[in-house]
N, C-alpha and C positions, 0 to 999 in steps of 0.2 A: 276864698268870703272869711272875714278879719271876726272872729268872739273875744268881747270882753267877757274873758272869765275870772274873779278872783285868785284870788293865795291866799293860802289857810292863816298868812303872816298878813292879810289884810280884814280879813274878819275878825283875825285875833286883835289886832288892834284897837280895833272899831269892839269891842269885847262882844260880839255873838255871838252865834250856835252854829253850827252843821248838822246835818241831816246824818250825812256822809262826805266822805273824801275819795273822789277821784284820783285814782292811781293814773296815767295814763300811761307810762311804760319807755322805755327806748323808740320801741315798733313805733307806738303812736303819738310820741314826742316827730319824731323824725323821717319815717320813713313814705311816703308822700301817697299812698295805699292805704297805710293804718293811718295816715293822719283824716282821712278820710269820715273812717270809723269812731274815730275822736270827736272830730264834729258834730255828730248823727246823733252821738251818746247824747252830748252835751245841750247838742239840740230837742233833746229828747228831757231832758230833765227840766228846764228852762222852762220845757207850757209845763210837763206836771208840777211845777212849782217848787223839787227838790230843795231847800237849802247846801247848797255846794262848795266847792273847793278844792283849789290842787295846790300840789306843791311849790308849779312852776321851778324854777332855777333853783330850789336849795334837794330837787326830787334825785334821788343820783340811780342809774342804773340797778336790780334786788341783788345783782352778781351774780342770778341765775344760770346764765350762761360760761361763767369762770366756773363754779362749783359743778357744771355737769361738763366742761371741757376737764377737769383735776386742776383747778388752780385755789388751794382753801381758802391761803392767804388772803385773796384782792378778795372775795368771798366774802369773808368775814370781816375785813374791813371798809368793805362796800353799806354789807347787812349794818354793822353797828354803828357806823354813819344815819342813815335811814334810817334805825328804831330810835337813835338821839330828838331826829329832826320832830319822828310821829309823838316821842312821851314828849318831848316839850312843847309842841300844841295840843297835846291832853285828848287826841284820837282815836274813840275808840272802833269806831265802822268803815271800814274799806271799800268801795267794790273799783273793780279794776277787769275792762278789756281785752284782759292777758290773759290766757291758761297756767304762764307760765307765771308771772307778777305772781298772777291770785294762789298758785300750789308755793311758791315761796314763803307768800309772805301767811298764808294759812296754815302750812304744818312745817317749816322749817325754821319760821323764826324765834318761835316760844320758847324754841332749846338757848336762843340769847339775848333774853329780855325782850322779845316780842308781839307782845300779846291781843289779838284783833279781831273783832268781829270780820273776815273778809269774806265779801260774795261778790259770784263774777258775774257779770252785767247779763248775761244770759235769764240766769234766779230770778236779777233783780225785777227786768220788762215783765218775765211772767206774777211775781207777784206785782208788780205794777197793775197788770194785767184782770189778777185774781181782783183786784180792789177797789176795779175800776176806774184808775187813775187815767191811763192810756185808755186814750180814745179811738178807733179807728174807723177811715170811711170806708162806707156801704159801696161794695162792689169798687175796693180797692187797688190799684196798679197790680197789685198782685192777686184779684183774683181767677182763678183756674187756672192760673198759670205751673204748672211741672217744675216741682222744689226736690234740688234735693240737698239731707243735711250729712256733713263730713264733718265726723267727731274726732275734736282734738283727743289726742293721747291724754294730754294735761287737765282733762275734764276732764275725759270717760274713766279709762280705765285705772285713773291714777286718783281721780274725786268721786269715780261714781255719779256723775253729773249725765245722762241722757234723756230724761222726758223736757225736763225746762227747755230746752231750745226746742226742741221738737212740741211741745204748746205753744212755742212764740211762734212757732210759725205757720200749725190751726190756727191760732188766733187771725191768719192774712187772709181766709180762705182761698187755698189755694191748693193745690192738688202733693201731698207727700207723696216722696217713692224715696223707699230707698235703694242701697247699695247692695251688691254684692254680698263685702264685708263694711260690716255696723254694729253699730254700740262694742258692746265689751269684743267683740271680733273686728273691729276695724284696725283700717290700716293707716298705719302712719303716712300721716305727710312727706318725708325727710327730713325733717327744717329739726326735729329736736334730738334731745344730747348733745349740742353744740354742732349740730353736721352742720346746721347753719352757716359756719363759718370755715368748712372745710373741704375739701375734695369727696363724695362718695370711696366708698372701700373699689378693688373691680368684681365687674357681676358687671349683665345683658344686660338690664333693668334700670335705671334709676326712679328710684322708689315714688317719686310726686307724677313723674309722665306712667308709670302702673296705675297710680292713685286715680289720675286726672280720666287715665279712662274708664276707669271704674264707674264715673263720676258721669262720661261722657257716653255708657254701654244707659242706661239709664232712661236716654233721652230729653234727658229737664234741658229746660234754656235756663236756668237761674241755680248755680252752686250756694249755697250756704254756707258761713263758718262762719265760727265765736272764737277765732284765734290769729293773730297778725303774723304772726309764719303764716300758717296754712294758708291765709288765704291768698302769701307773697309767693309761695308754692304751688298751689294750682291755678294761678291766676299762669306762671311759667307753663305749666303743661295745658294750658288750652291753647296758651303761644303756638306751642311745640308743636301740637294741632292743628296750627290752623283754623281753629272756631271763635276765634275774638267778638268771628263779628255774629254769633248767633250764638255764645253759649257768654253768661255777665257771670263773675264770679263778684259773690258779695256777705259783707258780716248782717247779722240779723238784727243791727241797730242798722244801719242805712235799711234795711228793710219796714223796720218799723217806722223808722224817722221819714217817708217818702209816703207812707201807709197814712199818718195822724191828722186828723181832722182838723 
């Protein structure tokens, strides 16, 4: 599905203003699974009437993977370039679908001169639902469906965001069931801290397999997540368990987009 989304450069050239800048992120741009989340969130913004833009080709990686892997020089090089771009456009408010981007933009960019109001898309979606701007179908696609939610480390333990994603899921009229390890005791999907790009250390079980089995133990038909890394790791876990025909891994934005009036 081809979508036309304006860039900050186009908005700036037209002398227009933005409600938010949508920070897409590397996964949201290039990973097929995460691209589905990007399209879903952009669709929601369009339907609700939010004035937004993306940086497009001017958006670099935030540098989070580089910093987590220990390459501070590369992180700072990327961060300074992003900050210069954002500041040139006078960006004040950023919404992102990636907890890794959210965490680093919110908590680590300020020390380099990047001061913005940064919101994760689950919090933004909850705000839109609370304000009555998102209207969901009665008896929608997920009414009564059994859904379990996986807490992303960078959203949960790092930034204490536990309630917003769950409130968004509750708005779907679904049956929300918790895994054995959840909220502040949630288990990592196995991708954080730059683990996404390296082989695991020696052990008996891959973390994403262990986490996926916790999700499957809930007997939920949908594993909801709010992070592209988590989506990838859990999808791999579901495939490993040969359950892809009966269990779907979906981002919260995808669930909402499918339930809009």
